[in-house]
C-alpha positions, 0 to 999 in steps of 0.5 A: 548435754541436752536440755531437760524435758519440757514436761519436767520444767512444767511439773517443777513450775507447777510446784513453785506456783503451788507454793513450794520454794524453788529449792524444795521443788528442785529437790522433789524433782532431783534438780540441782539448786542452781538449776531450780533457782535459774528456772524459777527466776526465768519464769518470774522474769519472762513468764516462760518455761521453755529451754533456751535455744542451743547452737547457732540460730538459723540465719546467722552466717559464719563469721568468715562467710563475708570474706570467703573470696579473700580467704580462698584467694590466700590459698590460691596465692600461697599454697602452703600458707599456715593458719597463723599466717591467714589469721595475721593477714585477716587481722591486718587487711580486714581488721577481723580477729578469728580463732585458728579453729574458726579459720580451720572450720571455714576451710574445712567447709570449703573442702580445703585441708592443711596437711604436711607433705612427706618431703617436709616431714623428712627434712624436719626429721633430718634437721632435728638429728643434726647438732652441728655440721660435720658432727656425728653422734655416737648413736649414728655410727655403725 
């Protein structure tokens, strides 16, 4: 979703300054009542009609950038470490809680992905079909 145009904001506030209520000016410019009231309050409180900045602001580093060496070291120590294990080590050793998506995004930016290998998938599939050692299901008989 994008911010509404600056021109629309200016025309809306011109109508409010001319004496229209926020709701009436909002109806005139096809704005929701909530948006109209929020824009009018922001203008009265701060004197601005510009949209708030969106996304990460310049100069804000990623949450995990300061721990890059630690996180990359985890991958070198244990090649098949899971994101859950990384999160647990990060919380235990550094006291930082991070969502799995944040950790994944950090590694993706470093060019590191977490993929299952073919051997592990085959082993998991076979283990899922066996119920008990030595028992064969009817569907498995030829």
